[in-house]
VOBA-1610 file (N, C-alpha, C; in pm, whole numbers, padded with zeros to 5 digits, always signed):
BEGIN
Met+13204+02780+13930Met+13184+02841+14061Met+13110+02973+14045Pro+12993+02993+14109Pro+12916+03116+14091Pro+12996+03237+14136Ser+12976+03346+14070Ser+13045+03468+14111Ser+12975+03527+14231Asp+13050+03608+14307Asp+12990+03674+14422Asp+12888+03776+14375Pro+12787+03807+14458Pro+12690+03910+14420Pro+12763+04039+14387Val+12715+04105+14284Val+12782+04226+14237Val+12702+04346+14284Glu+12748+04414+14387Glu+12675+04528+14439Glu+12725+04657+14376Pro+12635+04743+14329Pro+12677+04869+14271Pro+12755+04953+14371Pro+12869+05011+14331Pro+12950+05090+14423Pro+12887+05224+14455Arg+12912+05276+14572Arg+12866+05409+14611Arg+12988+05489+14659Ser+12986+05617+14627Ser+13093+05703+14676Ser+13062+05743+14819Pro+13162+05797+14894Pro+13135+05840+15031Pro+13022+05940+15040Ala+13000+06018+14935Ala+12894+06118+14936Ala+12758+06059+14899Gly+12752+05928+14876Gly+12626+05864+14844Gly+12598+05853+14696His+12691+05897+14613His+12672+05888+14469His+12678+05743+14424Arg+12580+05701+14346Arg+12583+05568+14287Arg+12558+05580+14139Pro+12653+05536+14057Pro+12630+05544+13912Pro+12518+05452+13870His+12451+05489+13765His+12345+05408+13705His+12409+05281+13649Arg+12359+05167+13691Arg+12422+05041+13651Arg+12361+04984+13524Val+12445+04966+13423Val+12405+04906+13297Val+12463+04765+13291Val+12378+04665+13281Val+12423+04526+13274Val+12399+04477+13131Val+12505+04431+13067Val+12499+04384+12929Val+12496+04231+12932Leu+12393+04174+12870Leu+12376+04028+12870Leu+12445+03970+12747Ala+12553+03896+12769Ala+12631+03836+12660Ala+12584+03693+12636Leu+12531+03667+12518Leu+12482+03534+12481Leu+12573+03473+12375Asp+12578+03340+12371Asp+12663+03273+12272Asp+12628+03318+12131Gly+12732+03336+12050Gly+12713+03380+11913Gly+12703+03530+11900Leu+12734+03604+12007Leu+12720+03749+12005Leu+12818+03813+11906Leu+12785+03934+11865Leu+12871+04013+11776Leu+12959+04103+11863Pro+13090+04087+11859Pro+13178+04166+11947Pro+13158+04316+11932Phe+13135+04363+11810Phe+13115+04507+11791Phe+12997+04557+11873Glu+12886+04485+11866Glu+12766+04530+11936Glu+12780+04514+12087Leu+12855+04414+12131Leu+12881+04401+12274Leu+12957+04522+12327Gly+13047+04576+12244Gly+13128+04688+12290Gly+13057+04822+12291Ile+12945+04834+12220Ile+12877+04963+12211Ile+12835+05018+12348Pro+12765+04942+12432Pro+12725+04998+12562Pro+12845+05038+12648His+12954+04959+12641His+13072+04992+12720His+13134+05122+12673Arg+13138+05143+12543Arg+13197+05265+12490Arg+13112+05388+12521Val+12982+05378+12498Val+12895+05495+12515Val+12868+05525+12662Phe+12827+05425+12739Phe+12795+05450+12880Phe+12920+05462+12967Gly+13033+05415+12918Gly+13155+05422+12998Gly+13222+05557+12998Arg+13174+05653+12916Arg+13241+05782+12903Arg+13191+05892+12995Pro+13061+05909+13016Pro+13014+06029+13086Pro+13058+06035+13233Arg+13098+06154+13273Arg+13132+06184+13413Arg+13054+06307+13457Asp+13030+06319+13587Asp+12968+06441+13635Asp+13076+06546+13657Glu+13039+06663+13704Glu+13134+06773+13715Glu+13241+06747+13821Trp+13223+06646+13904Trp+13325+06610+14002Trp+13412+06494+13954Gly+13391+06453+13828Gly+13471+06346+13772Gly+13422+06207+13805Arg+13304+06197+13864Arg+13250+06065+13899Arg+13173+06007+13780Pro+13184+05876+13758Pro+13112+05816+13645Pro+12961+05822+13665Leu+12891+05855+13559Leu+12745+05857+13564Leu+12687+05717+13546Tyr+12765+05629+13485Tyr+12721+05491+13463Tyr+12831+05395+13504Glu+12789+05276+13543Glu+12880+05164+13559Glu+12831+05053+13468Val+12919+04997+13387Val+12879+04894+13290Val+12946+04762+13328Val+12865+04658+13342Val+12918+04524+13369Val+12857+04426+13268Thr+12929+04320+13240Thr+12884+04220+13144Thr+12856+04089+13217Cys+12746+04025+13182Cys+12712+03898+13246Cys+12667+03797+13143Ser+12662+03672+13185Ser+12617+03561+13102Ser+12497+03496+13169Val+12430+03405+13098Val+12322+03328+13160Val+12379+03212+13240Arg+12511+03191+13230Arg+12579+03083+13302Arg+12676+03143+13403Pro+12739+03060+13487Pro+12844+03111+13576Pro+12956+03175+13495Pro+13040+03258+13558Pro+13148+03326+13487Pro+13231+03229+13404Gly+13268+03274+13284Gly+13346+03187+13196Gly+13337+03234+13053Pro+13379+03150+12958Pro+13383+03190+12817Pro+13245+03195+12754Val+13228+03290+12664Val+13109+03301+12581Val+13157+03309+12436Glu+13099+03227+12350Glu+13139+03225+12210Glu+13088+03348+12137Thr+13166+03396+12042Thr+13123+03507+11957Thr+13106+03456+11814Asp+13066+03544+11723Asp+13054+03503+11584Asp+13188+03517+11512Ala+13292+03558+11586Ala+13426+03571+11530Ala+13509+03448+11567Asp+13640+03456+11544Asp+13725+03340+11572Asp+13785+03346+11713Phe+13713+03409+11804Phe+13759+03413+11943Phe+13638+03414+12036Ala+13662+03372+12159Ala+13561+03378+12264Ala+13599+03491+12359Ile+13505+03532+12444Ile+13536+03632+12545Ile+13510+03572+12683His+13584+03619+12783His+13561+03574+12920His+13466+03673+12986Val+13352+03624+13032Val+13253+03709+13098Val+13265+03688+13249Pro+13289+03796+13323Pro+13322+03781+13465Pro+13204+03761+13559His+13080+03780+13510His+12965+03772+13599His+12860+03676+13545Gly+12792+03610+13635Gly+12682+03523+13600Gly+12552+03600+13598Pro+12438+03530+13583Pro+12309+03597+13567Pro+12267+03678+13689Glu+12326+03652+13804Glu+12287+03727+13924Glu+12313+03876+13910Ala+12403+03915+13820Ala+12427+04057+13797Ala+12304+04129+13745Leu+12217+04055+13676Leu+12095+04117+13622Leu+12006+04171+13734Ala+12014+04111+13851Ala+11930+04155+13963Ala+11972+04292+14016Thr+12091+04339+13978Thr+12141+04468+14026Thr+12126+04578+13921Ala+12062+04549+13809Ala+12062+04640+13695Ala+11960+04753+13709Asp+12002+04871+13665Asp+11909+04982+13640Asp+11867+04979+13493Thr+11960+04938+13408Thr+11933+04919+13265Thr+11996+04788+13221Val+11925+04711+13141Val+11978+04588+13082Val+11985+04608+12931Val+12098+04571+12871Val+12113+04578+12726Val+12138+04437+12674Val+12061+04397+12571Val+12077+04266+12508Val+12128+04288+12366Pro+12258+04269+12340Pro+12309+04285+12203Pro+12267+04168+12115Ala+12293+04183+11985Ala+12259+04077+11890Ala+12347+03955+11910Cys+12293+03839+11873Cys+12373+03717+11871Cys+12314+03625+11765Tyr+12395+03530+11719Tyr+12357+03443+11609Tyr+12327+03300+11652Glu+12320+03274+11782Glu+12293+03138+11828Glu+12177+03138+11928Leu+12063+03193+11886Leu+11948+03203+11975Leu+11863+03076+11975Gly+11889+02984+11883Gly+11820+02855+11885Gly+11669+02869+11883Pro+11600+02811+11983Pro+11453+02814+11983Pro+11395+02955+11993Val+11473+03049+12045Val+11426+03188+12052Val+11403+03241+11911Phe+11498+03216+11825Phe+11491+03265+11688Phe+11403+03176+11600Glu+11403+03047+11628Glu+11329+02953+11542Glu+11181+02945+11575Arg+11149+02944+11705Arg+11008+02925+11746Arg+10955+03035+11837Gly+11040+03132+11870Gly+10995+03237+11960Gly+10979+03190+12103Glu+11062+03093+12144Glu+11053+03036+12279Glu+11186+03052+12352Leu+11180+03093+12477Leu+11301+03105+12559Leu+11347+02969+12608Thr+11477+02951+12620Thr+11529+02833+12690Thr+11506+02854+12838Asp+11507+02746+12916Asp+11488+02759+13061Asp+11597+02846+13121Glu+11719+02827+13074Glu+11834+02903+13124Glu+11815+03053+13104Leu+11771+03090+12984Leu+11751+03230+12952Leu+11630+03287+13026Ala+11525+03209+13036Ala+11405+03255+13108Ala+11438+03281+13256Asp+11516+03191+13316Asp+11554+03211+13457Asp+11637+03338+13473Ala+11728+03362+13379Ala+11813+03481+13388Ala+11729+03609+13375Leu+11639+03612+13276Leu+11556+03730+13257Leu+11463+03754+13376Gly+11427+03648+13445Gly+11341+03663+13562Gly+11407+03735+13677Leu+11540+03750+13672Leu+11611+03820+13778Leu+11611+03972+13759Ile+11570+04020+13642Ile+11573+04164+13615Ile+11469+04235+13702Pro+11508+04340+13774Pro+11411+04412+13859Pro+11298+04470+13775Pro+11176+04472+13829Pro+11062+04525+13753Pro+11081+04670+13707Ala+11156+04748+13782Ala+11174+04890+13749Ala+11287+04915+13650Ala+11359+04811+13613Ala+11475+04830+13525Ala+11431+04863+13382Arg+11512+04944+13316Arg+11493+04973+13174Arg+11563+04862+13095Ile+11500+04818+12985Ile+11557+04709+12905Ile+11569+04755+12761Ala+11684+04729+12701Ala+11707+04769+12563Ala+11769+04653+12486Ser+11739+04646+12357Ser+11799+04545+12271Ser+11865+04613+12153Ile+11971+04549+12102Ile+12038+04595+11982Ile+12021+04488+11875Cys+11969+04528+11758Cys+11955+04439+11644Cys+11870+04317+11680Thr+11919+04195+11658Thr+11839+04075+11680Thr+11827+04038+11827Gly+11888+04115+11915Gly+11862+04096+12058Gly+11715+04115+12090Val+11642+04181+11998Val+11499+04202+12019Val+11423+04071+12028Tyr+11474+03963+11966Tyr+11405+03834+11974Tyr+11396+03784+12118Val+11496+03814+12198Val+11494+03774+12339Val+11381+03846+12412Leu+11369+03976+12389Leu+11262+04052+12455Leu+11126+04007+12404Ala+11116+03980+12274Ala+10989+03937+12217Ala+10946+03802+12272Ala+11039+03707+12280Ala+11006+03574+12330Ala+10968+03576+12477Ser+11016+03677+12550Ser+10983+03686+12693Ser+10845+03749+12715Gly+10782+03799+12607Gly+10651+03862+12619Gly+10655+04009+12652Arg+10774+04062+12670Arg+10786+04203+12710Arg+10745+04302+12602Leu+10740+04257+12478Leu+10706+04348+12367Leu+10563+04331+12318Asp+10486+04245+12380Asp+10347+04224+12337Asp+10270+04356+12340Gly+10207+04389+12228Gly+10128+04511+12221Gly+10210+04637+12207Arg+10340+04623+12190Arg+10428+04740+12181Arg+10485+04755+12040Arg+10539+04872+12014Arg+10611+04899+11890Arg+10758+04867+11912Ala+10823+04809+11811Ala+10963+04770+11824Ala+11027+04770+11686Thr+11160+04759+11684Thr+11232+04750+11558Thr+11348+04654+11571Thr+11408+04622+11458Thr+11527+04539+11453Thr+11596+04569+11321His+11700+04494+11289His+11767+04512+11160His+11665+04496+11048Trp+11674+04582+10946Trp+11574+04580+10839Trp+11563+04442+10774Ala+11674+04366+10767Ala+11669+04235+10702Ala+11594+04133+10786Asp+11571+04160+10914Asp+11502+04067+11002Asp+11361+04112+11038Ala+11324+04232+10997Ala+11196+04289+11042Ala+11076+04204+11000Glu+11075+04158+10877Glu+10962+04080+10828Glu+10949+03948+10905Arg+11061+03884+10932Arg+11059+03757+11005Arg+11013+03779+11149Leu+11061+03886+11211Leu+11020+03917+11348Leu+10869+03938+11354Gln+10814+04009+11256Gln+10671+04033+11255Gln+10591+03904+11238Arg+10639+03813+11152Arg+10570+03685+11133Arg+10573+03601+11259Leu+10687+03598+11325Leu+10702+03513+11443Leu+10628+03570+11564Phe+10617+03702+11569Phe+10552+03768+11683Phe+10448+03868+11631Pro+10334+03820+11582Pro+10233+03910+11524Pro+10174+04008+11624Gln+10192+03981+11754Gln+10137+04070+11856Gln+10222+04196+11876Ile+10337+04203+11805Ile+10424+04320+11815Ile+10406+04407+11692Asp+10409+04537+11710Asp+10403+04633+11599Asp+10546+04661+11554Val+10594+04589+11455Val+10733+04602+11409Val+10745+04716+11309Asp+10830+04811+11338Asp+10855+04924+11249Asp+10991+04904+11184Pro+10997+04871+11056Pro+11124+04840+10991Pro+11201+04963+10944Asp+11145+05081+10960Asp+11204+05200+10900Asp+11288+05285+10994Val+11270+05269+11125Val+11337+05360+11219Val+11470+05302+11268Leu+11554+05389+11322Leu+11682+05345+11378Leu+11665+05290+11519Phe+11569+05340+11592Phe+11538+05283+11724Phe+11398+05325+11765Val+11344+05251+11861Val+11212+05281+11918Val+11227+05296+12068Asp+11181+05408+12121Asp+11180+05432+12265Asp+11036+05418+12312Asp+11008+05310+12383Asp+10874+05288+12437Asp+10876+05297+12588Gly+10953+05393+12638Gly+10958+05416+12782Gly+11056+05324+12852Asp+11006+05218+12912Asp+11093+05127+12987Asp+11157+05021+12899Ile+11114+05011+12773Ile+11174+04915+12680Ile+11210+04988+12551Leu+11334+04967+12506Leu+11382+05032+12385Leu+11443+04926+12295Thr+11426+04941+12164Thr+11483+04848+12068Thr+11550+04926+11956Ser+11656+04869+11900Ser+11725+04940+11792Ser+11734+04853+11668Ala+11761+04918+11557Ala+11791+04849+11432Ala+11931+04787+11446Gly+11987+04745+11333Gly+12109+04667+11339Gly+12237+04745+11358Val+12334+04678+11415Val+12474+04718+11421Val+12489+04861+11473Ala+12528+04956+11386Ala+12560+05092+11432Ala+12440+05164+11492Ala+12318+05118+11464Ala+12201+05180+11526Ala+12204+05161+11677Gly+12281+05062+11724Gly+12298+05046+11868Gly+12367+05167+11930Ile+12454+05232+11854Ile+12518+05355+11902Ile+12414+05464+11916Asp+12327+05477+11814Asp+12221+05577+11820Asp+12133+05555+11943Leu+12100+05428+11968Leu+12013+05396+12081Leu+12079+05432+12213Cys+12205+05393+12231Cys+12273+05421+12359Cys+12293+05570+12379Leu+12326+05643+12274Leu+12336+05788+12285Leu+12201+05849+12322His+12096+05795+12266His+11962+05844+12300His+11932+05823+12449Met+11971+05709+12504Met+11947+05685+12646Met+12029+05781+12732Val+12153+05809+12693Val+12233+05908+12765Val+12166+06045+12756Arg+12119+06079+12637Arg+12051+06208+12618Arg+11926+06215+12704Arg+11852+06106+12711Arg+11730+06103+12791Arg+11762+06116+12939Asp+11871+06055+12982Asp+11908+06056+13124Asp+11970+06188+13167His+12058+06244+13081His+12142+06356+13126His+12145+06474+13032Gly+12067+06470+12925Gly+12058+06586+12839Gly+12146+06582+12716Ala+12121+06677+12626Ala+12191+06680+12498Ala+12339+06711+12512Ala+12375+06797+12608Ala+12516+06835+12620Ala+12604+06716+12652Val+12559+06632+12743Val+12636+06513+12780Val+12643+06416+12663Ala+12528+06389+12601Ala+12525+06295+12488Ala+12609+06346+12372Asn+12604+06475+12345Asn+12683+06531+12235Asn+12832+06517+12261Asp+12873+06533+12387Asp+13014+06520+12420Asp+13060+06376+12404Val+12976+06281+12445Val+13008+06140+12424Val+13022+06111+12276Ala+12927+06161+12197Ala+12930+06138+12052Ala+13057+06196+11990Arg+13094+06315+12034Arg+13213+06379+11978Arg+13337+06296+12008Arg+13347+06245+12128Arg+13465+06166+12166Arg+13462+06026+12104Thr+13343+05982+12064Thr+13331+05854+11996Thr+13344+05871+11844Val+13351+05994+11800Val+13365+06030+11658Val+13246+05979+11578Val+13127+06006+11630Val+13003+05973+11559Val+12910+06093+11571Pro+12812+06107+11480Pro+12717+06217+11494Pro+12630+06197+11616Pro+12596+06303+11689Pro+12513+06288+11808Pro+12371+06244+11777His+12328+06270+11654His+12193+06227+11614His+12193+06207+11464Arg+12146+06089+11420Arg+12132+06063+11277Arg+11987+06078+11237Asp+11961+06166+11142Asp+11825+06183+11094Asp+11789+06071+10998Gly+11660+06052+10979Gly+11614+05949+10887Gly+11609+05814+10954Gly+11574+05713+10877Gly+11560+05579+10932Gly+11636+05478+10849Gln+11598+05350+10865Gln+11670+05244+10795Gln+11647+05247+10644Ala+11541+05314+10602Ala+11509+05315+10459Ala+11626+05366+10376Gln+11705+05456+10433Gln+11816+05512+10356Gln+11930+05412+10338Tyr+11922+05294+10403Tyr+12028+05194+10393Tyr+11984+05068+10318Ile+11861+05065+10273Ile+11808+04941+10214Ile+11811+04946+10062Arg+11879+04849+10003Arg+11876+04827+09859Arg+11892+04954+09777Leu+11985+05039+09816Leu+12012+05159+09738Leu+12133+05135+09649Pro+12133+05186+09527Pro+12252+05170+09443Pro+12369+05248+09499Val+12489+05204+09466Val+12608+05276+09510Val+12609+05413+09445Pro+12626+05522+09524Pro+12621+05655+09466Pro+12731+05675+09362Asp+12697+05748+09259Asp+12794+05784+09157Asp+12894+05882+09218Pro+13023+05849+09220Pro+13121+05939+09283Pro+13128+06074+09213Gln+13074+06083+09091Gln+13076+06211+09020Gln+12961+06301+09065Gln+12864+06244+09135Gln+12750+06324+09177Gln+12789+06417+09292Ala+12734+06537+09290Ala+12760+06632+09398Ala+12687+06588+09524Ser+12742+06625+09639Ser+12683+06593+09768Ser+12620+06719+09827Thr+12535+06699+09927Thr+12476+06814+09997Thr+12547+06842+10128Ser+12658+06773+10155Ser+12727+06787+10284Ser+12778+06929+10306Gly+12824+06994+10200Gly+12873+07130+10215Gly+12764+07225+10259Ala+12644+07208+10204Ala+12532+07292+10243Ala+12491+07266+10388Arg+12499+07142+10430Arg+12465+07112+10569Arg+12564+07177+10664Ala+12692+07167+10631Ala+12795+07231+10716Ala+12775+07382+10719Trp+12742+07439+10604Trp+12718+07583+10595Trp+12599+07623+10683Ala+12492+07545+10679Ala+12373+07575+10758Ala+12400+07563+10908Leu+12476+07461+10947Leu+12505+07442+11089Leu+12582+07561+11147Gly+12657+07629+11066Gly+12734+07744+11113Gly+12653+07870+11127Arg+12528+07870+11081Arg+12445+07990+11088Arg+12299+07954+11119Leu+12280+07865+11215Leu+12144+07827+11254Leu+12066+07946+11308His+12136+08046+11362His+12068+08161+11419His+12014+08256+11312Glu+12049+08234+11187Glu+12005+08319+11078Glu+11891+08253+11001Pro+11810+08334+10930Pro+11710+08274+10841Pro+11781+08197+10729Ile+11739+08076+10705Ile+11801+07992+10601Ile+11692+07945+10507Gln+11705+07978+10381Gln+11609+07938+10281Gln+11659+07815+10204Leu+11567+07735+10158Leu+11603+07617+10081Leu+11686+07654+09958Arg+11648+07761+09893Arg+11721+07801+09773Arg+11865+07842+09806Asp+11887+07896+09929Asp+12023+07932+09969Asp+12110+07807+09983Met+12053+07702+10041Met+12127+07578+10057Met+12155+07515+09920Ala+12056+07519+09832Ala+12074+07461+09699Ala+12183+07536+09622Glu+12185+07668+09636Glu+12286+07748+09566Glu+12427+07716+09614Arg+12440+07680+09742Arg+12572+07644+09794Arg+12631+07526+09720Glu+12545+07438+09668Glu+12590+07318+09596Glu+12570+07331+09444Ser+12531+07453+09402Ser+12510+07479+09258Ser+12407+07382+09199Met+12299+07359+09271Met+12191+07271+09225Met+12061+07348+09218Ser+11969+07296+09141Ser+11832+07347+09146Ser+11771+07302+09278Val+11667+07371+09320Val+11599+07335+09445Val+11547+07192+09437Arg+11492+07155+09323Arg+11435+07022+09307Arg+11543+06914+09319Thr+11655+06933+09249Thr+11764+06835+09254Thr+11823+06829+09394Phe+11843+06946+09455Phe+11900+06950+09590Phe+11811+06877+09689Thr+11681+06900+09682Thr+11588+06835+09776Thr+11591+06683+09760Arg+11592+06637+09634Arg+11597+06493+09610Arg+11727+06434+09661Arg+11839+06499+09630Arg+11969+06449+09674Arg+11981+06452+09827Phe+11929+06558+09887Phe+11934+06572+10033Phe+11860+06456+10100Arg+11742+06425+10050Arg+11665+06316+10109Arg+11733+06181+10089Glu+11797+06163+09973Glu+11870+06039+09948Glu+11984+06022+10047Glu+12049+06131+10084Glu+12166+06124+10171Glu+12131+06120+10320Thr+12021+06182+10360Thr+11989+06193+10502Thr+11863+06120+10544Gly+11776+06088+10447Gly+11651+06021+10481Gly+11539+06115+10520Val+11565+06246+10523Val+11463+06345+10558Val+11473+06464+10462Ser+11374+06551+10467Ser+11376+06670+10383Ser+11468+06775+10445Pro+11513+06873+10367Pro+11596+06981+10424Pro+11527+07053+10539Gly+11397+07076+10525Gly+11325+07144+10631Gly+11322+07064+10760Gln+11298+06934+10750Gln+11297+06849+10869Gln+11435+06846+10935Trp+11537+06835+10851Trp+11673+06832+10904Trp+11707+06962+10976Leu+11671+07075+10917Leu+11702+07204+10976Leu+11631+07223+11109Thr+11506+07181+11115Thr+11431+07191+11241Thr+11496+07106+11349Arg+11540+06985+11311Arg+11604+06897+11410Arg+11732+06960+11464Gln+11811+07020+11378Gln+11936+07083+11423Gln+11907+07201+11516Arg+11803+07274+11487Arg+11768+07388+11572Arg+11713+07342+11708Val+11639+07232+11708Val+11593+07176+11835Val+11713+07133+11919Glu+11811+07066+11857Glu+11929+07022+11931Glu+12008+07142+11983Arg+12017+07248+11902Arg+12086+07369+11947Arg+12013+07432+12065Ala+11882+07438+12058Ala+11804+07494+12168Ala+11821+07412+12295Arg+11821+07280+12283Arg+11842+07195+12400Arg+11976+07225+12466Tyr+12078+07235+12384Tyr+12212+07261+12436Tyr+12216+07395+12511Leu+12158+07498+12452Leu+12160+07630+12515Leu+12077+07633+12643Leu+11964+07564+12642Leu+11881+07560+12763Leu+11953+07489+12877Glu+12031+07388+12844Glu+12102+07312+12947Glu+12225+07383+13000Thr+12296+07454+12913Thr+12432+07498+12947Thr+12449+07647+12963Thr+12347+07729+12936Thr+12361+07873+12946Thr+12252+07933+13034Glu+12269+08062+13066Glu+12169+08136+13142Glu+12085+08224+13050Leu+12096+08204+12919Leu+12018+08284+12826Leu+11869+08270+12853Thr+11795+08379+12833Thr+11650+08371+12849Thr+11592+08284+12737Val+11468+08244+12754Val+11402+08163+12652Val+11395+08239+12520Asp+11370+08370+12527Asp+11367+08451+12405Asp+11503+08452+12336Gln+11611+08463+12414Gln+11745+08463+12357Gln+11780+08328+12295Val+11742+08221+12363Val+11767+08086+12310Val+11692+08069+12177Ala+11570+08117+12173Ala+11490+08106+12050Ala+11559+08178+11935Arg+11612+08298+11961Arg+11680+08372+11856Arg+11810+08302+11815Asp+11889+08257+11913Asp+12019+08199+11883Asp+12009+08062+11817Ser+11900+07993+11834Ser+11883+07863+11770Ser+11807+07873+11638Gly+11765+07994+11603Gly+11704+08015+11473Gly+11553+08005+11468Phe+11487+07990+11583Phe+11341+07982+11582Phe+11276+08120+11577Gly+11352+08223+11608Gly+11301+08358+11599Gly+11226+08404+11721Thr+11121+08334+11759Thr+11040+08373+11874Thr+11028+08258+11973Ala+11001+08294+12097Ala+10983+08193+12201Ala+10862+08106+12170Gln+10760+08165+12111Gln+10639+08089+12077Gln+10670+07981+11974Ser+10749+08017+11872Ser+10785+07919+11770Ser+10870+07808+11829Met+10967+07844+11913Met+11053+07742+11973Met+10972+07651+12065Arg+10879+07711+12138Arg+10797+07630+12229Arg+10718+07525+12151Ala+10663+07566+12038Ala+10585+07473+11957Ala+10672+07361+11903His+10793+07393+11858His+10881+07290+11801His+10934+07196+11909Leu+10970+07248+12027Leu+11018+07161+12134Leu+10905+07072+12186Gln+10785+07129+12192Gln+10671+07049+12238Gln+10646+06934+12141Ala+10658+06962+12012Ala+10635+06858+11911Ala+10746+06754+11913Ala+10871+06796+11932Ala+10985+06704+11926Ala+11009+06629+12056Leu+10989+06698+12170Leu+11026+06640+12299Leu+10910+06620+12394Gly+10797+06684+12364Gly+10682+06670+12453Gly+10687+06758+12575Val+10779+06857+12579Val+10790+06948+12693Val+10812+07090+12642Thr+10786+07187+12728Thr+10813+07326+12696Thr+10960+07358+12724Pro+11014+07467+12668Pro+11153+07505+12699Pro+11178+07524+12848Thr+11084+07586+12917Thr+11102+07610+13060Thr+11105+07479+13137Ala+11016+07387+13103Ala+11014+07257+13172Ala+11140+07178+13141Tyr+11187+07185+13016Tyr+11310+07114+12980Tyr+11428+07166+13060Arg+11441+07299+13067Arg+11552+07358+13144Arg+11542+07321+13291Arg+11422+07325+13345Arg+11403+07294+13487Arg+11446+07150+13516Thr+11412+07057+13426Thr+11446+06916+13447Thr+11595+06897+13458Phe+11671+06953+13364Phe+11814+06928+13363Phe+11890+07017+13459Arg+11835+07133+13493Arg+11896+07212+13599Arg+11881+07143+13734Ala+11764+07083+13757Ala+11742+07010+13883Ala+11836+06892+13892Ala+11855+06822+13780Ala+11947+06708+13779Ala+12088+06755+13807Ser+12125+06871+13753Ser+12259+06925+13773Ser+12281+06957+13921Glu+12181+07016+13984Glu+12194+07051+14125Glu+12206+06929+14214Arg+12149+06815+14169Arg+12162+06690+14244Arg+12291+06618+14213Gly+12370+06673+14118Gly+12493+06607+14078Gly+12472+06493+13981Glu+12359+06495+13909Glu+12328+06383+13820Glu+12342+06420+13674Gly+12330+06547+13641Gly+12320+06580+13501Gly+12421+06679+13446Ala+12482+06763+13532Ala+12578+06859+13483Ala+12708+06787+13461Ala+12728+06734+13341Ala+12837+06639+13321Ala+12912+06665+13193Val+13033+06616+13192Val+13112+06613+13069Val+13164+06472+13051Ala+13195+06436+12928Ala+13248+06302+12902Ala+13399+06308+12899Val+13460+06201+12944Val+13607+06194+12941Val+13650+06065+12874
//
């Protein structure tokens, strides 16, 4: 029996949370199915209203969907829920059949995808990218998937620019992630894009994950198990995070771990996937974003407190990392806050 149309709820004041519809396909991985619910289900605005509503649907009428584990899940909505989506997320699954084998959609799946509104944002986690690729939505675009599947994806869909090294790709209205936990990075990125770093950081903190992982998939591919006797650079990173507002030299970080600069740099890259300088810049950009969103500090003060020293230096780094100036970034999220869309905390 088809489910009733699922209309997004509105509060008496006209507030409507952004609707995220998760498409559950047979053979799905339960962990990846739960990622959008965990990440998007947390943020609230300052009045305690949810910023997102997450619903799960199938390509069939409501009922059981098989997983790759020893249990099935009951999905309460059919494909008609896709027509109400602001964002659609397609998690990985292991029973894609002709999608995975020949790059062709089944009629059932094609009909379901045809219900997605043209303005909706679409994201895939891990091998969910095959669904987007088979639908033609990734033609001429850059995309990623689990590193173990990247070569096969490229062979099956040569019209796609497959990047096997990154954790996720944001191509505007379509986003794709690498495997498994990279789905968390992707969903946090969408929250950050929608509502700013402060909201995304709070979600990450409550989910007990880092708000941003530097580096790409290369740091997870065919690496030997680290020698437990080897020193780590984690202490130096923690030390640096506590004094981002101060000048920090590479030799100072190396000395914290009693290493030479050369050894420290090599070990740092092995552990994070980036150089110490790249990592430090990223942390300062995140600090600047947080201060611009949540304080009344002037741009000059934010630049000093985040360690950039001058407003000119901070402007150059934010422009390179985010494509906007500090003033434009603050204006965007202040405007969202005034509309009740962005000044939020996670619960």
